[in-house]
matplotlib code that plots the C-alpha trace (Angstrom):
import matplotlib.pyplot as plt

x = [-78.6, -76.6, -77.0, -79.5, -77.1, -73.6, -73.3, -70.9, -73.3, -76.2, -74.4, -73.3, -76.8, -78.8, -76.2, -76.5, -74.0, -73.4, -74.0, -72.8, -71.3, -73.1, -73.5, -71.6, -74.8, -78.6, -80.9, -84.1, -85.9, -88.9, -91.1, -93.4, -92.0, -94.5, -93.2, -89.5, -87.4, -84.1, -81.4, -83.6, -82.9, -85.9, -86.8, -88.6, -90.9, -93.3, -96.7, -100.1, -101.1, -97.9, -94.3, -91.9, -89.6, -92.1, -91.6, -87.9, -87.6, -90.2, -88.3, -85.1, -86.9, -88.2, -84.8, -83.9, -80.1, -80.2, -82.5, -82.7, -83.7, -84.1, -81.5, -84.3, -85.7, -82.3, -82.6, -85.9, -84.3, -81.7, -82.8, -82.7, -79.3, -79.0, -77.0, -78.4, -78.0, -78.9, -80.3, -81.9, -85.3, -86.1, -88.5, -86.0, -83.3, -85.5, -85.9, -82.2, -81.7, -84.4, -82.4, -79.3, -81.2, -82.5, -79.0, -77.3, -79.9, -79.7, -83.3, -86.0, -88.5, -92.2, -94.5, -98.3, -100.9, -104.6, -108.0, -108.7, -106.6, -103.2, -102.6, -103.9, -101.9, -98.8, -99.4, -100.0, -96.7, -94.8, -96.4, -95.5, -92.1, -91.0, -90.9, -88.3, -86.0, -85.6, -88.5, -89.0, -92.4, -94.3, -96.2, -99.9, -100.7, -97.4, -98.0, -97.7, -95.1, -93.6, -94.6, -92.8, -89.4, -89.7, -90.2, -87.3, -85.0, -85.9, -85.0, -82.1, -79.1, -79.4, -83.1, -83.8, -87.3, -88.8, -92.6, -93.9, -97.4, -97.9, -101.1, -102.6, -105.5, -104.6, -102.8, -99.0, -98.6, -97.4, -94.6, -92.1, -92.7, -92.2, -89.0, -87.8, -88.8, -87.7, -89.4, -88.6, -92.3, -95.2, -98.8, -102.0, -104.6, -107.7, -109.2, -112.4, -114.2, -112.1, -111.3, -113.6, -114.3, -110.8, -111.1, -113.4, -113.9, -112.5, -110.3, -108.4, -108.0, -106.5, -104.0, -102.9, -102.4, -100.4, -97.8, -96.4, -94.8, -92.6, -90.3, -90.1, -86.4, -85.3, -86.5, -89.0, -92.5, -95.9, -98.8, -102.3, -105.9, -107.2, -110.7, -110.8, -112.5, -109.3, -106.9, -106.4, -105.8, -103.3, -101.5, -101.2, -99.8, -97.3, -96.1, -95.9, -93.6, -91.3, -92.3, -92.1, -92.9, -96.6, -98.5, -102.1, -104.0, -107.6, -110.3, -109.9, -108.7, -105.8, -104.5, -101.0, -101.8, -105.3, -108.1, -109.6, -111.8, -112.8, -114.7, -115.7, -116.1, -117.0, -113.4, -111.2, -111.2, -109.9, -108.8, -107.2, -105.0, -102.4, -99.2, -97.7, -97.1, -97.8, -101.2, -101.5, -104.2, -104.3, -106.1, -106.2, -106.7, -108.8, -112.1, -113.5, -113.2, -111.3, -108.7, -108.4, -107.9, -105.2, -103.5, -103.2, -101.2, -99.2, -98.3, -97.4, -95.2, -93.4, -92.9, -91.4, -88.9, -87.7, -89.4, -90.2, -93.8, -94.4, -93.5, -95.6, -98.7, -98.3, -97.9, -101.2, -103.1, -102.3, -102.6, -105.2, -106.8, -105.6, -107.6, -110.0, -109.4, -111.5, -110.3, -112.9, -113.8, -116.1, -117.7, -119.9, -123.4, -125.1, -124.7, -124.1, -121.7, -121.7, -119.3, -117.9, -116.2, -114.1, -113.8, -113.8, -110.5, -111.8, -114.4, -115.2, -117.8, -115.7, -114.5, -118.1, -119.3, -116.4, -117.3, -121.0, -120.0, -117.9, -121.0, -123.1, -120.7, -120.4, -121.8, -125.0, -126.2, -129.8, -132.1, -129.0, -129.2, -126.9, -126.3, -124.4, -123.2, -122.3, -120.9, -120.2, -117.8, -115.8, -114.2, -116.8, -117.8, -120.8, -121.1, -121.6, -125.4, -125.6, -122.8, -124.2, -127.7, -126.3, -125.3, -128.9, -128.7, -125.7, -127.3, -130.5, -128.6, -126.6, -129.8, -128.9, -131.6, -130.8, -128.7, -127.4, -126.3, -124.5, -123.3, -125.0, -124.1, -125.8, -129.2, -129.2, -128.8, -131.4, -133.9, -132.9, -133.1, -135.9, -138.8, -137.9, -134.5, -134.8, -132.8, -131.8, -130.2, -128.4, -126.4, -123.4, -121.4, -121.8, -125.6, -125.6, -123.4, -126.0, -128.5, -126.1, -124.7, -128.3, -129.6, -126.9, -128.0, -126.2, -126.0, -125.7, -123.0, -122.1, -120.0, -118.8, -117.5, -117.0, -114.4, -111.8, -113.1, -116.5, -114.8, -116.4, -113.5, -115.4, -118.3, -115.9, -114.3, -117.7, -118.6, -115.2, -115.5, -119.0, -118.8, -115.9, -114.0, -114.7, -111.4, -110.2, -110.4, -114.2, -115.1, -117.5, -116.8]
y = [156.4, 156.5, 153.7, 154.1, 152.0, 150.8, 147.2, 147.9, 150.3, 147.9, 145.0, 147.1, 148.4, 145.2, 143.1, 140.4, 137.9, 137.7, 134.6, 134.5, 137.5, 140.6, 143.7, 146.9, 148.6, 148.5, 151.1, 150.5, 148.4, 146.2, 143.8, 143.0, 140.6, 142.0, 145.5, 144.9, 147.2, 146.5, 146.7, 146.4, 144.5, 142.3, 141.8, 138.5, 139.6, 137.1, 138.8, 137.8, 136.1, 135.7, 134.8, 136.7, 133.7, 131.9, 134.7, 135.0, 133.4, 135.9, 138.8, 137.7, 137.2, 140.8, 142.3, 142.1, 142.5, 140.6, 138.8, 139.5, 136.2, 134.7, 132.2, 129.9, 129.8, 129.3, 125.4, 125.8, 128.1, 125.5, 125.6, 129.4, 130.6, 134.3, 136.8, 136.9, 138.7, 136.3, 137.9, 136.7, 138.3, 140.1, 142.7, 143.5, 143.9, 146.3, 148.2, 148.4, 149.7, 152.4, 153.4, 153.8, 155.8, 158.2, 158.5, 159.5, 162.0, 165.8, 166.2, 168.0, 165.4, 165.8, 163.1, 163.1, 161.3, 161.8, 160.1, 161.7, 163.3, 161.7, 160.4, 163.6, 165.8, 163.7, 163.9, 167.6, 168.1, 166.0, 168.0, 171.4, 170.7, 169.2, 172.7, 173.7, 170.7, 166.9, 165.4, 161.8, 160.6, 157.4, 155.9, 155.1, 154.5, 153.0, 154.0, 150.8, 148.5, 147.6, 150.7, 153.2, 151.4, 150.6, 154.3, 155.3, 152.6, 154.1, 157.6, 158.9, 160.2, 163.6, 164.3, 167.8, 166.9, 163.7, 163.2, 160.2, 159.1, 157.2, 155.2, 153.0, 150.8, 150.2, 152.0, 151.6, 151.3, 154.9, 155.0, 152.5, 154.0, 157.7, 156.7, 155.4, 158.5, 161.1, 164.0, 167.7, 168.5, 166.3, 167.0, 165.6, 166.4, 165.8, 163.4, 161.6, 158.3, 156.1, 152.6, 153.3, 149.6, 149.2, 152.0, 152.8, 156.4, 159.2, 160.3, 157.0, 157.7, 161.1, 159.5, 157.0, 159.8, 161.8, 159.0, 160.9, 163.3, 160.5, 160.6, 164.3, 165.5, 167.9, 171.4, 170.0, 171.4, 170.0, 171.2, 170.6, 171.3, 174.3, 173.6, 170.0, 169.3, 167.4, 170.3, 171.0, 167.4, 167.1, 170.3, 169.1, 165.8, 167.6, 169.7, 166.6, 165.1, 168.1, 169.9, 173.7, 174.6, 173.9, 175.5, 175.4, 175.5, 176.2, 178.9, 179.7, 183.2, 181.8, 179.6, 180.3, 179.1, 180.6, 180.3, 183.8, 183.5, 180.4, 180.1, 176.6, 175.7, 172.4, 171.7, 173.9, 176.2, 179.7, 181.0, 183.8, 182.5, 183.8, 181.9, 183.4, 187.1, 186.5, 186.9, 184.6, 184.2, 180.7, 178.6, 174.9, 172.6, 170.2, 171.2, 170.8, 172.6, 169.6, 170.0, 173.7, 172.8, 170.3, 172.9, 175.2, 172.5, 171.9, 175.6, 175.8, 172.7, 173.9, 177.3, 175.7, 173.6, 176.7, 176.2, 179.2, 180.1, 181.7, 178.5, 176.5, 178.5, 178.6, 174.8, 174.3, 175.6, 172.4, 169.9, 167.2, 164.6, 161.1, 158.0, 156.9, 160.1, 162.7, 162.4, 163.8, 162.6, 164.1, 161.3, 161.4, 160.0, 160.5, 164.1, 165.3, 164.7, 163.9, 164.3, 161.3, 161.9, 158.9, 158.6, 154.8, 154.2, 154.4, 155.8, 156.8, 159.3, 162.4, 161.6, 160.6, 164.0, 165.7, 163.7, 164.5, 168.2, 167.7, 166.3, 169.3, 171.7, 169.7, 171.3, 169.9, 170.1, 170.6, 168.2, 166.8, 165.0, 164.6, 160.9, 159.4, 155.7, 154.6, 151.4, 150.3, 152.1, 149.4, 149.0, 151.1, 148.3, 148.9, 152.5, 151.4, 151.5, 154.9, 156.4, 155.1, 156.4, 159.8, 160.3, 160.9, 164.5, 165.5, 163.9, 165.8, 169.1, 168.5, 168.1, 164.7, 163.3, 159.6, 157.3, 153.8, 151.7, 148.4, 146.4, 145.2, 148.3, 150.6, 149.1, 151.6, 154.6, 153.2, 153.2, 156.7, 158.5, 161.0, 160.1, 162.6, 161.0, 158.1, 155.0, 151.6, 149.1, 145.8, 143.6, 143.3, 145.7, 143.5, 143.6, 147.4, 148.1, 147.3, 149.6, 152.4, 152.1, 151.9, 155.0, 157.6, 160.7, 163.5, 166.4, 164.2, 164.5, 161.2, 160.5, 157.0, 156.2, 153.2, 151.5, 149.7, 146.2, 146.8, 147.0, 150.2, 150.6, 148.2, 150.7, 153.4, 151.0, 150.0, 153.7, 154.5, 151.4, 152.1, 155.9, 157.6, 160.4, 163.9, 165.3, 168.1, 170.7, 169.9, 169.6, 172.2, 174.3]
z = [-11.7, -8.5, -5.9, -3.1, -0.9, -1.5, -0.7, 2.2, 3.8, 3.1, 4.8, 7.8, 8.3, 8.0, 9.8, 7.2, 5.8, 2.0, -0.1, -3.7, -5.5, -4.5, -6.7, -5.8, -4.7, -5.0, -6.6, -4.6, -2.0, -2.6, -0.6, -3.5, -6.1, -8.7, -8.2, -8.2, -10.4, -12.0, -9.3, -6.3, -3.1, -2.4, 1.2, 1.7, 4.5, 6.0, 6.3, 7.5, 4.2, 2.2, 2.8, 0.6, 0.6, -1.7, -4.3, -4.5, -7.9, -9.2, -7.7, -9.4, -12.7, -12.4, -12.0, -8.3, -7.7, -4.5, -2.0, 1.7, 3.3, 6.8, 8.1, 9.1, 5.5, 3.8, 3.5, 1.7, -0.8, -1.9, -5.6, -5.8, -7.2, -6.5, -4.6, -1.1, 2.2, 5.1, 8.2, 11.5, 10.7, 7.4, 8.9, 11.6, 9.0, 7.1, 10.4, 10.9, 7.4, 8.2, 11.3, 9.1, 6.5, 9.2, 10.7, 7.4, 6.2, 6.6, 5.4, 7.3, 8.3, 8.7, 10.2, 9.8, 11.8, 12.5, 12.3, 8.9, 6.1, 6.8, 3.2, 1.6, 3.8, 3.1, -0.6, -0.5, 1.4, -1.1, -4.0, -2.6, -1.0, -4.3, -5.7, -3.1, -3.1, -3.5, -1.5, -0.4, 0.8, 1.3, -1.6, -1.1, 2.6, 3.7, 7.3, 9.4, 10.9, 7.5, 5.4, 7.6, 7.7, 4.0, 3.3, 5.4, 3.8, 0.4, 1.3, -0.8, 1.1, -0.6, 0.1, 1.3, 2.8, 4.0, 4.6, 6.5, 7.3, 10.6, 11.2, 13.9, 14.7, 18.4, 21.2, 21.2, 17.4, 16.7, 19.3, 17.7, 14.2, 15.2, 17.0, 13.7, 11.8, 14.4, 12.8, 13.1, 12.6, 13.8, 12.5, 13.9, 11.3, 13.6, 16.1, 15.1, 15.7, 13.4, 14.5, 17.5, 17.9, 19.2, 21.8, 24.7, 23.5, 21.4, 24.3, 23.9, 20.2, 21.1, 23.5, 20.9, 18.3, 20.8, 20.8, 17.8, 20.2, 21.6, 18.6, 17.9, 17.8, 20.6, 19.6, 17.2, 16.3, 16.9, 14.7, 16.1, 14.9, 16.9, 15.8, 17.1, 20.4, 21.6, 21.0, 24.7, 25.4, 22.6, 23.6, 27.2, 25.9, 23.8, 26.7, 28.9, 26.2, 26.6, 23.4, 23.7, 20.1, 19.7, 16.8, 15.8, 12.5, 11.8, 11.7, 15.4, 16.1, 18.1, 15.3, 14.1, 10.7, 10.3, 7.8, 7.4, 4.3, 2.2, -1.0, -2.0, -5.7, -7.4, -8.6, -6.4, -3.3, -2.8, 0.6, 2.5, 5.3, 7.7, 8.2, 11.3, 10.2, 6.5, 4.9, 1.8, -0.9, -2.1, -4.7, -4.0, -7.0, -5.1, -3.5, 0.0, 3.3, 4.7, 2.0, 2.8, 6.5, 5.6, 3.4, 6.5, 8.2, 5.1, 4.7, 8.4, 8.3, 5.1, 6.7, 9.8, 7.8, 5.9, 2.6, 0.4, 1.3, -2.1, -3.9, -1.5, -2.0, -5.8, -5.9, -4.1, -7.2, -9.1, -6.3, -7.2, -4.9, -5.4, -6.6, -3.9, -1.9, -3.7, -7.2, -9.6, -13.1, -15.7, -17.7, -20.8, -20.8, -24.2, -25.3, -21.7, -18.8, -15.1, -12.3, -10.3, -7.0, -6.0, -2.2, -2.3, -0.4, 3.2, 5.4, 9.0, 10.3, 9.9, 6.4, 5.4, 6.4, 4.5, 1.4, 1.6, 1.9, -1.3, -3.0, -1.8, -3.6, -6.8, -9.9, -11.4, -15.0, -16.1, -14.2, -12.5, -9.1, -6.2, -5.7, -2.7, -3.0, 0.5, 2.0, 5.5, 7.8, 9.5, 12.9, 14.8, 17.2, 19.4, 18.1, 14.5, 14.2, 15.8, 13.7, 10.5, 11.3, 12.1, 8.5, 7.6, 8.8, 6.7, 3.6, 4.1, 4.7, 1.5, -0.5, -1.7, -4.0, -4.1, -1.9, -2.9, 0.1, 0.5, 3.5, 6.7, 8.8, 6.2, 7.2, 10.1, 7.7, 5.3, 8.2, 9.3, 6.0, 5.6, 3.3, 0.5, -0.2, -2.7, -1.7, -2.9, -0.5, -1.4, 0.9, -1.5, -3.6, -6.7, -6.5, -6.3, -9.3, -12.1, -10.4, -10.4, -14.0, -15.3, -13.5, -14.1, -16.0, -17.6, -15.2, -12.1, -9.4, -7.9, -4.8, -3.9, -0.4, 1.9, 4.0, 1.9, 2.9, 1.3, -2.1, -3.5, -5.8, -8.0, -8.2, -9.4, -11.9, -13.3, -13.9, -15.5, -17.7, -18.9, -19.4, -21.4, -19.8, -21.1, -22.6, -20.3, -23.2, -23.5, -19.8, -18.5, -15.4]

ax = plt.figure().add_subplot(projection="3d")
ax.plot(x, y, z, "-o")
ax.set_aspect("equal")
plt.show()
């Protein structure tokens, strides 16, 4: 394996001074001592809860080739005997390495932000672009002040495409990150009331997402959701940032990347779309209208960076949603099976509606029920009770038979549910789990969703632990 960074380039980029005998190069970058691979440089970042300097010995034991440490912490590391690069501030040094990575690459860079669908769109771009050339993308949701520079610093010099996710909870957070990434294409998936507790209104959210235009390279492309109510606002912001190449995706007749026909199935979707002048017929291996909409942006971005559209559309057929973001499981219960839709990673009003729509299209067996297991949506501030209660309508429209609820904010939804929907409420996730695992029947379709802080991943784990997976060869349609 070739080095990710030669030691000379690494030292020049970070501005660090060497201690002990350094290796000739490093093969990777890590900030988690538990996830260090052989040959990595371990950056001892100080976070909100942990200080990486406390885990330098563990990093070396796991195979780190060198440690990047702070000058101020050096006296406390007196007992650690290891190759080190000493810097003024470890996170700043990672940022300088990210700048060097961006400067050396010839890759086409795509950045994704939006209230909903960032990680799925990024994963879809990585999946399809990998069929056209070496593609580098963030793992998980590495979209913040350390995740973005870490992803950049890890980008191989010979990558053909780079895909970056950029997130925010407050105004001003996207600008410094997108100026690191400097994308050729910037996608805003949609604007919705996520993190609304940190903003006065959805207009402020749109303005914060529009910061992605600040880092677009000259002559770059912006891709916006034509069906979103804030399209005109975002288009105006893009023009104000000096962007001339503005493209739209959606079902709207003026969209450049346009949805013409869509057929939703339980485990996939089929659509006819137009990508500029080309009409394409596409099967997407993950279901849901929101996934199909994301695929429009993906096809458009891939087209704009010169990827082979035929390869891109073919690759969409075997794209699967990731754990916590719509992954589907068929599990055995007795002599039958049921469907589990894992949406447990995060939640806001828009993504809740999308997940409920997924549940409405999921296949049922004989006597099967549609069951929604929902936990609090966090960071909605004074709008929280209203936005939770408003989920009652989509649940009724989806013909959901039973709802399990946990978390204090879900009290508002419990009170708003129509009388013909069975419901169980518990304050905690732990109290809800036994009720769920006892009541599952063969033929059911179950969807689990909450904000990450509610811990509904434990609900999914409990179901996966209790009920065996149906082998793919045996699974019904």
